[in-house]
N, C-alpha and C positions, 0 to 999 in steps of 0.2 A: 414329615408325614402329615402334620396338622394342616399345613398350607395346601398340601396335595388334595386332601379330602375336601377342603373348602373350595378349591378350584373346581372339583367335580360338582359341588352344589351350585356354583356360579354358572357353570355350563348347562346344568339341568334346567334352569329357570328362564324360559323365553320372555318373561315379563320383567326381567331384572333391570333392564335399562329404562323401562318406563316407570318403574317404582323409584329408581335411584338415577335420575337423568343426567347427572353431572360427570359421568364416567367416560373415559376414553378407551375402555377395555372391550369395545364391541367385538373385537376379534375372537374373544373367548365365550361369547354369550350363547352360541349355538353349538350343539353337537351335530355332526354329520354322520349319517349311517350309510356308508357307501362301500362298494367293492365286495359285495356279498357274492358267494358262489354256492350253487346247489347242484344236485345230482340228476342223472338222467332217469327217465321213466323205465320201469321194469315190472313184470308181473309179481304180484304178492299173494301168497297163499294164506289161508286162514290160520289163526293162532288163538290160543286162549287169551282173553282180554284181561288186562290189569284193572284194578278197582279204582285207582286214582290216576287219571291221565286225560289231558285235554283232547288228544287224538288217540282213540283206543283202537288199535289194530296191530297186526303183526303177522309173522310167519315163523315156521318152525326153525328155519335157518336161512339167514340172509346170505347173499353171495359174498360180501366182504368177510363175514364170519367164517364161511367155508374156506376161503382163501387164507385167512389168518391162521386157521387151525392146520391147514396143510403146510404152512410155513413155520409152524411151531410157535405162533404168536398167540398164546392163549390168555395172556394177561389182559385184564379189562382195559387198562390204560393204553394198550397198543392196538386194540380193535378199532376198526373203522365202522362208520354208520352207513346205512343204505337208504338214500333219500330219493324219492321217485320224481325228480324233476331235472330239467336240463339247464344249461347255462343261460339260455334265453329267458327262462323264468327268473333266474337269479338277477339278471340285469333289470328286468321290469319291476321285480319286487324291490330291488335296491332303490330304483328311481321313485317308486311309489312311496316307500317309507320316508325317503328324504324330502320329497315334496309335501307329504302329509305333515311332517314335522314343521317345515317352514310355513306352510299355509295355515296351520293351526294357530301359530303365533301371530301371523298377520291378521287373521280373522279376529282374534281376541283383541288386538290393538285397535281395530276398527270398531268392534262392538262395544268396547268399554265406554267411550264417550256417549254412544247412543243410549246406554243404560243410565246415564246421568251421574257417572262416577268420575270424580275429579281426583286423579292419583295424587296430586300435590297436597290435597286436603286430608288424605288418609293418615290415621295414626299407625304406629308400628304393628299393632295387632292386625289391623285391617290389611296392611301391606303383606304381612305374612300369610293371611288367609287367601289373598289373591294369588300369591306365589303357589300356595298349596293347590288351589283350584286349577291354576294354569298347568302345573305339572301333571295333575290328575287327568285333565282333558287330553293333554298331549300324549300321555302314556296310553290312554284308552284308544285314541285315534290310530297311533302307530301300530299298536298290537292288533287292533281290529283289521288293519290292512294286512299285516303279516299273517294272521290266522285265517283271514278270508281267502287269501291266495292259496295257502297250504291246504285249506279244506277242500279245494277242488281236486286234490290228489288222494282223497280218501279211498280205501283205508291206508293209513300210514303205518310204517313200522312202529312197534310199541315203544321204542326208545327215542323217537323223535317228538320233541315238545312234551317230554314225559315228566309227570309229577306223581310221586308215590310216597305217601306218608308212612307206609309200613316199614317195619324193621329198621328203625332209625339208628340202631347201634350195631348192625351187622358188620362184621369185620371186613367183608368183601365190598358191600355196596350200601352200608348204612349211611344215609344222607346226613344225619346229624353228627355222627362220629367223624366222617370225612370233612364235614364243614369245620369242626373244631380243629382237626389236623391241618386243614388248609389255611384257616385263619391264623393259627400259631406259626405255620411256615411263612405265611405272607408277612406277618409282623417282623419276624426275624430277618427275612430276606430284604425287606424294604429298609429296615434299620441298617443292615450291613451295606446296602447300596448307598444310602445317605452318607454313611461313614467313609466309604471308599471315595465318593465324590468330593467329600470335604478335604481329603488328602491330595486331591488332584489339582489344587490351587483355588482360584477364585470361583465361588459358587455361581452357577448360571443365574441370569436375571429372572426373577420370579414375576409372574403376572399377578401383582398384588392389588391392582386397582379394583377389580371386580370383587375380590375377597373383602377388602376394607369396607365396601359399601354394604356388605351383608352383616358386618359386625354389630350394628345397632339392634338387629333382631335377636342376637345370641344373648340369652339370659335376661331379655327385657321383660318377659312375662311367661307364664306357663303356656299361654295360647301360642305365642311366637315359637317357643321351644317345641311344642307339640307339632306345629306346622312344619318346622325345619326337620324334625325327626321323621315326619311322614313323607316329606319330599325326598330326603336322602336315604332313609332306611326302608321305605316301602316302594314308592313309585320308581325311583332311579334304579334300584337293583332289579325290579321286575322288568322294566323296559330294557335295560342294557344287557341283562343276562339272556333274555329271549333273543335279542338281536345279535349280540356278539358271540355268545356261546351256543345257544340253542339253534340259531340260524346259520351264522357265518362259519363258525368253527366246524360244526357238524358237516356242513356242505363241502368244506375244503378236503375232508377226508376221502372224497372220491378220487382226488388227484394226487394227494400227498399223504404220507404216513401221519397218524394222529398226533405224535409229538410235534411234527413240523406245523401241522394245522394249529396247534396250541400257540406256538410262537408267532405265527403270522397273525392270528386273530388278536393276540395280546398287543402286537405292534399297531394294528389298526385301531384297537380299543384306546391305546395311549394317544395316537395321533388325532383321533376323533374329538378329544377333549380340548384341542387347540391351546395347549399349555406346554410349549417346548421345554421350559425349565423343569417340568415335572415328568418328562417322558421316561427317564430310567425307572423311577418309582412306579409309575403307572404301568409300565411294561412288566415289571416284576409282579405287581398285583394281578394283572391280567393273566400272566403265566400260572400263578397259583390257582386262580379261578378256573382256568382251562383244564389243568391236570386233575383238579378235584372233580370237575364235571366228567372228565373222561373215565375216572375210576368208578363212579356210581351210575352214570347214564341217567341222572335224576337232576332236573333243573333246580330242585329245592336246595341242592348242595351249594352251587355258586351264589344263588340268591341269598341264602343264609349268611354266607361269608361276607358278601357285599353289604348286606343290611347291617350286620354287626360292625363292620369296618366304618361305614359312613356315620351311622347313628352314634356309635361309641365315641367318635371324635367330637361330634356336636355336643353330646352330653358332657364330655370332658371339658370342652371350652366353656360351656354354660357353668359348670362347677367352678372353674377358675375365675370366670367373670364375677360370680357371686362372692367369691373369696377376696375380691378386690384387685385381682391381677389386671394389668393393662394388656388385653388380648392383642390389640394392634401392634404394640411394641414386641410382644412375644412372637407373633407371626413374622414380623420383619427380622427378628433375630434368628429365627429358625429357617 
């Protein structure tokens, strides 16, 4: 579990190999956001607007909801979304997000020398700050592309890109309640998956090179720790949950049932991290994130789960480092 979360951190930082240049782990430095699917355009009637939502719009009853009720599928986790765009928009959006992710990293690589910054001369805190800035810029650019394209289809249904701070402990759709349930379920499911794999014989080869070169930042100072928590606990969940759950999973529900969309998006989420040795655990985590989101229709739910998952492990490793444990040896052992 620890090595899996650190592999996410390594994949999130497009400046990783410029800050730690002696690695051979370039295959896991970038995430790819591809294969997204969205829905066809259809008329949308007016609806009462929610108070906290990036795209505030909606209708009294969307077509998928009517179909679900006719089929007796009233459970929130089984309902489909109604997204007003077609597969052509999906393809262009997927391409735009992928290109913006890559081009942002390339632009930063070119810009850094012109700013008079010599990466080899930076101390650990300065390297952590650049990683933080890099991930922040990348997140802003990719989400800017995603939301700019979606904004052309206003008004959107109220449960698309939906953020709602109200009723956090509601039994049916409380975002904080279901985040806690989802986080607990994810921890248990990932632990069971790891135990099952350990009984299957030799463990798969882990992509440890990228992880090892992040270790100097863990516990080195309060600044480095804060930057790592910001990267893994804020930027990464915000970016990935908007892309994989808010965009990709929601769109798949036009063609497949919601549970199937959850599994497909979880598989793409796991593959996008380019760490085959961690695929089973990442798939399980993505499944927990998807079902939690399907229950609440509120992106705060998977973002909260993802944030606590990532930042919790970073803080745990920091604590172990400060207690004198050899983190590198611990990662290789697990």
